[in-house]
C-alpha positions in Angstrom: -16.6 11.6 -9.0 -13.8 13.4 -7.5 -12.2 12.8 -4.1 -9.0 14.3 -5.0 -8.7 17.9 -3.9 -5.8 20.5 -4.5 -3.0 19.8 -2.2 -3.8 16.1 -1.7 -1.2 13.4 -1.7 -2.3 10.9 -4.3 -0.7 7.4 -4.3 -1.1 5.7 -7.7 -0.9 1.9 -7.3 0.0 0.4 -10.7 0.8 3.9 -12.1 2.1 2.7 -15.5 3.5 5.6 -17.3 2.3 8.2 -15.0 -0.8 9.4 -17.1 -2.7 10.5 -14.0 -0.1 12.9 -12.8 -0.9 15.5 -15.5 -4.6 15.5 -14.6 -4.5 16.1 -10.8 -5.5 19.4 -9.2 -3.0 22.0 -8.5 -0.6 21.4 -5.6 -1.2 17.6 -5.4 1.8 15.4 -4.4 2.0 12.5 -6.7 3.4 9.2 -5.7 3.7 6.6 -8.5 4.0 2.9 -7.6 4.6 0.4 -10.2 6.4 -3.0 -11.0 9.2 -1.1 -12.8 10.8 2.3 -12.1 8.6 5.1 -13.4 10.8 8.2 -13.1 11.7 10.5 -10.2 9.8 9.8 -7.0 8.5 6.4 -8.1 8.3 3.4 -5.9 8.9 0.0 -7.3 6.6 -2.7 -6.0 5.2 -5.9 -7.3 1.6 -5.7 -6.1 1.3 -9.4 -6.3 4.4 -10.3 -4.4 5.8 -7.4 -2.3 4.4 -5.7 0.7 2.7 -2.5 -0.1 5.0 0.6 0.4 5.0 2.4 3.7 3.6 5.7 2.3 0.6 7.8 3.5 -1.7 9.7 1.2 -5.2 11.2 1.1 -6.3 9.1 -1.9 -5.1 5.8 -3.4 -5.8 5.3 -7.1 -6.1 1.8 -8.6 -6.9 2.3 -12.3 -6.8 -0.9 -14.4 -4.9 -2.7 -11.7 -7.2 -5.2 -9.8 -7.5 -7.3 -13.1 -3.8 -8.2 -12.7 -4.0 -9.1 -9.0 -4.0 -12.6 -7.6 -5.1 -11.7 -4.0 -7.5 -8.7 -4.6 -8.5 -8.7 -0.8 -4.9 -8.2 0.3 -4.4 -5.3 -2.0 -7.7 -3.6 -1.1 -6.9 -4.2 2.6 -3.4 -2.7 2.2 -4.6 0.1 0.3 -6.9 1.2 3.2 -3.8 1.6 5.3 -2.3 4.0 2.7 -5.3 6.4 2.4 -8.7 6.9 3.7 -10.2 7.4 0.1 -9.7 5.4 -3.1 -10.7 5.5 -6.7 -10.7 1.9 -8.3 -11.7 0.9 -11.8 -12.3 -2.7 -12.9 -13.1 -4.5 -16.2 -15.9 -6.6 -14.6 -16.9 -10.0 -16.2 -20.3 -8.6 -17.0 -18.9 -6.4 -19.7 -15.7 -8.4 -20.6 -16.9 -12.0 -20.4 -14.7 -13.8 -22.8 -12.2 -15.6 -20.6 -9.7 -16.1 -23.5 -9.9 -12.4 -24.2 -9.4 -11.5 -20.6 -6.3 -13.8 -20.4 -4.9 -12.3 -23.5 -4.8 -9.0 -21.6 -2.9 -10.7 -18.8 -5.9 -10.4 -16.5 -5.6 -12.8 -13.5 -9.2 -12.8 -12.2 -12.8 -12.8 -13.3 -14.8 -10.9 -10.7 -18.5 -10.3 -11.0 -19.7 -6.8 -9.7 -21.7 -8.2 -6.8 -18.6 -10.0 -5.6 -16.4 -7.0 -6.1 -18.7 -4.8 -4.0 -18.8 -7.5 -1.3 -15.0 -7.5 -1.6 -14.7 -3.7 -1.0 -16.9 -4.1 2.1 -14.8 -7.1 3.5 -11.6 -5.0 3.0 -13.2 -2.2 5.0 -14.3 0.1 2.3 -17.7 1.8 1.7 -18.7 2.5 -1.9 -19.4 6.3 -2.2 -20.0 6.3 -5.8 -20.1 4.0 -8.7 -20.0 4.8 -12.5 -19.6 3.0 -15.7 -17.0 4.1 -18.2 -16.3 2.3 -21.5 -17.5 -1.1 -20.1 -15.4 -0.5 -16.9 -16.7 0.1 -13.4 -15.2 3.1 -11.6 -15.7 3.2 -7.8 -15.1 6.0 -5.3 -14.4 4.5 -1.9 -14.1 5.7 1.5 -12.6 3.8 4.6 -15.5 2.3 6.6 -13.4 3.1 9.7 -13.3 6.8 9.1 
């Protein structure tokens, strides 16, 4: 997997402490978006309540974010407006089935993989690649409109 190329603008929705930034190819512009300020250049946005930021990128990253989202379709549809490519991870119910454990992490939803794949399609994304990593699924997506 690797849709991020040198020089790309990478929009990291739900960036947390900006861990991704250090792993990007040379010359990338990094735009962290999180519910709290995350340093210079960060955009504060509650992905459950606020409109998505008006920023354009080459790739949008949502790593460990969908689990916390009430309206996953809204976020996925909005992300397609930000960038034509995405990398998304999700702790699917198939691997993390204990609902009490899911809630203890603050996870708001319990999506099974077939429904998640259908959700990508409904939001205008095509799955380019799918891999498993430590029980999580990692998807590379491309806008179905491009």
